[in-house]
C-alpha positions in Angstrom: -9.5 79.0 -14.1 -10.5 78.5 -10.5 -8.4 79.1 -7.5 -8.1 75.4 -6.8 -6.5 74.7 -10.1 -3.7 77.2 -9.6 -2.7 76.0 -6.2 0.2 73.6 -5.7 -0.5 70.3 -4.3 1.1 69.1 -1.1 0.3 65.5 -1.6 1.3 62.8 -4.2 -1.4 60.8 -5.8 -1.0 57.2 -6.9 -0.2 56.9 -10.6 -2.8 55.7 -13.0 -2.5 52.1 -14.0 -1.5 53.1 -17.6 1.0 55.6 -16.4 4.7 54.6 -16.7 6.3 55.4 -13.3 9.6 53.7 -13.9 12.1 56.2 -15.2 14.2 54.9 -18.0 17.8 54.5 -16.9 20.8 53.0 -18.5 20.1 49.3 -19.4 22.3 46.7 -17.7 25.0 45.2 -19.9 24.1 42.0 -21.7 25.9 38.9 -20.7 28.5 37.6 -23.1 27.4 35.0 -25.6 29.0 31.6 -25.8 31.3 31.3 -28.7 32.6 28.2 -30.5 36.1 29.6 -30.0 35.7 29.5 -26.2 35.1 25.7 -26.2 37.8 23.5 -24.7 39.8 21.5 -27.2 40.6 18.1 -25.7 43.6 17.6 -28.1 45.4 20.7 -26.9 48.1 20.0 -24.2 47.2 21.3 -20.8 43.5 21.1 -21.5 41.9 18.1 -19.8 38.4 17.1 -20.6 36.5 15.1 -18.0 35.4 11.7 -19.1 31.9 11.5 -20.5 29.7 10.1 -17.9 27.3 8.5 -20.5 30.1 6.4 -22.0 30.0 3.7 -19.4 26.2 3.8 -19.3 25.9 3.3 -23.0 28.5 0.5 -23.1 26.8 -1.4 -20.3 24.7 -4.4 -21.2 21.2 -4.5 -19.7 20.7 -6.8 -16.7 19.0 -10.0 -17.5 15.3 -9.9 -16.7 14.1 -13.1 -15.1 11.3 -14.9 -16.9 9.5 -15.8 -13.8 8.8 -14.0 -10.5 7.8 -10.5 -9.7 8.6 -8.1 -12.6 9.5 -11.0 -14.9 8.8 -11.2 -18.6 6.1 -13.8 -18.1 4.3 -11.8 -15.5 4.3 -8.8 -17.9 3.0 -11.0 -20.7 0.2 -12.3 -18.5 -0.8 -8.7 -17.5 -0.8 -7.7 -21.2 -3.1 -10.7 -21.9 -5.4 -9.6 -19.0 -5.6 -6.1 -20.5 -7.3 -7.7 -23.6 -10.3 -8.9 -21.5 -13.0 -6.3 -21.2 -15.8 -6.1 -18.8 -19.1 -6.6 -20.8 -20.9 -3.8 -18.9 -18.1 -1.3 -18.6 -15.9 -0.5 -21.6 -12.6 -0.9 -19.7 -10.3 -3.9 -19.5 -10.4 -5.9 -16.3 -6.8 -5.1 -15.3 -7.3 -1.3 -15.4 -10.7 -1.7 -13.9 -9.0 -3.0 -10.8 -10.5 -6.5 -10.8 -7.0 -8.1 -10.8 -5.5 -8.1 -7.3 -2.4 -10.0 -8.1 -0.5 -11.9 -10.8 2.2 -14.4 -9.8 4.4 -16.7 -11.9 6.4 -19.3 -10.1 9.6 -21.0 -11.2 7.7 -23.8 -13.0 5.9 -21.1 -15.1 2.6 -21.7 -13.4 0.5 -18.5 -13.1 -1.8 -17.6 -10.3 -4.2 -14.7 -10.8 -6.1 -13.3 -7.8 -9.1 -11.4 -8.9 -12.6 -10.2 -7.9 -15.7 -9.0 -9.7 -17.5 -5.7 -9.4 -20.3 -7.5 -7.3 -21.0 -11.1 -6.3 -24.1 -10.9 -8.5 -22.2 -9.9 -11.6 -23.8 -11.4 -14.7 -20.4 -12.8 -15.8 -19.5 -14.3 -12.4 -19.7 -17.8 -13.8 -17.8 -17.2 -17.1 -15.2 -14.5 -16.3 -12.8 -16.6 -14.2 -12.8 -19.3 -16.9 -12.1 -16.7 -19.6 -9.2 -15.3 -17.5 -7.8 -18.8 -17.0 -8.0 -19.6 -20.7 -6.4 -16.3 -21.7 -3.5 -16.7 -19.2 -2.9 -20.3 -20.4 -2.6 -19.0 -24.0 0.4 -16.8 -23.0 3.5 -18.5 -24.5 5.7 -19.9 -21.7 2.9 -20.4 -19.2 2.5 -24.0 -18.3 -0.7 -23.8 -16.2 -3.0 -21.1 -14.8 -5.1 -20.9 -11.7 -7.7 -18.2 -11.0 -8.4 -17.4 -7.4 -11.7 -15.5 -7.0 -11.9 -13.4 -3.8 -14.5 -11.1 -2.4 -12.4 -9.5 0.3 -11.5 -6.7 -0.1 -14.5 -5.9 -2.1 -14.0 -4.0 -5.4 -14.7 -0.3 -5.4 -14.2 2.5 -8.0 -11.0 3.6 -6.2 -9.3 0.5 -7.4 -9.5 1.7 -11.1 -6.4 3.0 -12.8 -6.2 6.6 -13.9 -6.6 5.4 -17.5 -9.8 3.7 -16.7 -11.2 6.7 -14.8 -10.3 8.9 -17.8 -12.0 6.5 -20.2 -15.2 6.6 -18.0 -15.1 10.4 -17.5 -14.4 10.2 -13.8 -11.3 12.4 -13.9 
């Protein structure tokens, strides 16, 4: 042995990563487990159970959804019908593609769809508005449909829904 190995060290080196430096001490006591016997019995005198907050919620009847207007049943049905129309060049429906700017259904069950196309020179510029009008008129409860084709604001890929972006691999 050399002289350096027999000498005592005056410094403390950092422990190796695989060295356990925490000394084992007495483990903390485990928390008590919940037992069925500890549950409150609502039939016992002196024990009062609070009223179940879901009882009133479950007993309530849902509010009537108006057929017309924003958020109405007919507006939802028109949007579902628009989701069945696909752009011939892009495999995404025109609603999720962001071509539909607005769907309104008035009190007389007339629908107005405000839409645009990807470009003014779109190959379906002459046929798409007619297809949209025909599809909206086929929704039960819709009396008449009008398609308003607008170019301002112009369509851009930012108008697409997350579902459309995922379908096209843009997410």
